[in-house]
Backbone as CSV, one residue per row, in Angstrom:
resi,resn,N_x,N_y,N_z,CA_x,CA_y,CA_z,C_x,C_y,C_z
1,ALA,66.268,18.267,-64.694,65.590,17.552,-63.625,65.282,16.134,-64.084
2,ASP,65.224,15.246,-63.122,64.890,13.860,-63.423,63.419,13.737,-63.790
3,ALA,63.098,12.700,-64.547,61.702,12.416,-64.903,60.932,12.006,-63.654
4,PRO,59.607,12.208,-63.644,58.809,11.792,-62.493,58.900,10.287,-62.276
5,ASN,58.809,9.877,-61.044,58.808,8.460,-60.701,57.370,7.956,-60.812
6,PRO,57.056,7.100,-61.797,55.681,6.624,-61.977,55.122,5.906,-60.756
7,ALA,55.978,5.327,-59.930,55.501,4.613,-58.740,54.860,5.565,-57.732
8,LEU,55.190,6.859,-57.807,54.638,7.837,-56.868,53.348,8.489,-57.368
9,ILE,52.973,8.214,-58.623,51.757,8.792,-59.197,50.604,7.822,-58.964
10,PRO,49.512,8.273,-58.335,48.358,7.378,-58.161,47.888,6.866,-59.523
11,GLU,47.585,5.566,-59.615,47.199,4.970,-60.890,46.001,5.674,-61.517
12,SER,45.082,6.152,-60.702,43.894,6.824,-61.243,44.233,8.181,-61.861
13,ASP,45.412,8.726,-61.554,45.822,10.033,-62.077,46.839,9.938,-63.212
14,ALA,47.302,8.739,-63.546,48.382,8.589,-64.517,47.937,8.875,-65.947
15,VAL,46.692,8.562,-66.279,46.175,8.779,-67.629,44.996,9.728,-67.531
16,GLY,45.002,10.746,-68.368,43.903,11.712,-68.366,44.422,13.130,-68.264
17,VAL,43.548,14.026,-67.856,43.847,15.455,-67.827,44.272,15.887,-66.431
18,THR,45.304,16.718,-66.377,45.749,17.336,-65.131,45.826,18.842,-65.369
19,VAL,45.313,19.608,-64.437,45.322,21.065,-64.557,45.834,21.670,-63.260
20,VAL,46.719,22.648,-63.393,47.156,23.458,-62.259,46.762,24.888,-62.594
21,LEU,46.017,25.515,-61.703,45.582,26.896,-61.908,46.020,27.716,-60.707
22,ILE,46.797,28.749,-60.971,47.282,29.640,-59.918,46.683,31.022,-60.163
23,THR,46.014,31.545,-59.157,45.421,32.874,-59.236,46.003,33.726,-58.121
24,CYS,46.489,34.899,-58.467,47.048,35.812,-57.471,46.150,37.035,-57.339
25,THR,45.833,37.359,-56.083,45.019,38.544,-55.820,45.737,39.426,-54.804
26,TYR,45.408,40.693,-54.867,45.932,41.659,-53.913,44.794,42.591,-53.551
27,ARG,44.486,42.626,-52.275,43.389,43.458,-51.769,42.090,43.216,-52.530
28,GLY,41.811,41.937,-52.756,40.553,41.559,-53.393,40.517,41.702,-54.903
29,GLN,41.604,42.120,-55.521,41.658,42.296,-56.972,42.583,41.236,-57.574
30,GLU,42.057,40.471,-58.511,42.892,39.502,-59.215,43.798,40.250,-60.181
31,PHE,45.098,39.931,-60.142,46.001,40.597,-61.073,46.752,39.634,-61.968
32,ILE,46.685,38.336,-61.696,47.290,37.370,-62.615,46.638,36.004,-62.414
33,ARG,46.501,35.289,-63.507,45.986,33.917,-63.479,46.828,33.109,-64.457
34,ILE,47.426,32.043,-63.954,48.301,31.202,-64.762,47.766,29.782,-64.710
35,GLY,47.652,29.161,-65.873,47.171,27.788,-65.922,48.143,26.899,-66.674
36,TYR,48.207,25.654,-66.255,49.063,24.661,-66.885,48.223,23.416,-67.084
37,TYR,48.176,22.904,-68.300,47.299,21.808,-68.672,48.124,20.708,-69.327
38,VAL,47.918,19.465,-68.892,48.595,18.314,-69.491,47.568,17.209,-69.681
39,ASN,47.593,16.577,-70.844,46.717,15.439,-71.098,47.581,14.249,-71.489
40,ASN,47.588,13.227,-70.662,48.306,11.991,-70.956,47.292,10.974,-71.445
41,GLU,47.504,10.470,-72.651,46.594,9.460,-73.183,47.380,8.475,-74.036
42,TYR,46.764,7.337,-74.292,47.385,6.327,-75.142,47.265,6.757,-76.602
43,THR,48.281,6.465,-77.410,48.226,6.796,-78.833,47.409,5.777,-79.610
44,ASP,47.330,4.557,-79.126,46.572,3.496,-79.783,45.079,3.658,-79.487
45,ALA,44.249,3.665,-80.531,42.803,3.860,-80.367,42.178,2.772,-79.497
46,GLU,42.632,1.545,-79.641,42.080,0.436,-78.840,42.355,0.647,-77.353
47,LEU,43.550,1.096,-77.017,43.880,1.356,-75.614,43.115,2.559,-75.069
48,ARG,42.859,3.556,-75.920,42.055,4.702,-75.465,40.627,4.278,-75.151
49,GLU,40.063,3.393,-75.988,38.684,2.928,-75.781,38.580,1.941,-74.623
50,ASN,39.594,1.099,-74.462,39.599,0.064,-73.419,40.927,0.103,-72.674
51,PRO,41.120,1.099,-71.817,42.411,1.212,-71.123,42.616,0.061,-70.137
52,PRO,43.868,-0.349,-69.955,44.152,-1.407,-68.983,43.867,-0.920,-67.562
53,LEU,43.589,-1.852,-66.657,43.313,-1.484,-65.270,44.515,-0.798,-64.635
54,LYS,45.703,-1.312,-64.938,46.939,-0.703,-64.441,47.591,0.030,-65.612
55,PRO,47.953,1.306,-65.455,48.540,2.057,-66.573,49.765,1.364,-67.157
56,ASP,49.838,1.357,-68.479,50.972,0.781,-69.196,51.868,1.938,-69.637
57,TYR,52.920,2.199,-68.878,53.791,3.339,-69.161,54.624,3.137,-70.421
58,GLY,54.687,1.920,-70.934,55.417,1.648,-72.168,54.645,2.062,-73.405
59,GLN,53.380,2.342,-73.264,52.540,2.727,-74.398,52.460,4.211,-74.457
């Protein structure tokens, strides 16, 4: 699959934690829970402390 198009990701969601949680129930009983967690952050400590207003995808 192709990589995500950064232009379609809201800038406020580009850096930080994203979680998808799927819970399946049947007749009121939960039988499976699946979670997916991703944390996008800058590797440079200075950028983590003072992130740019617009995400820098090159970092």
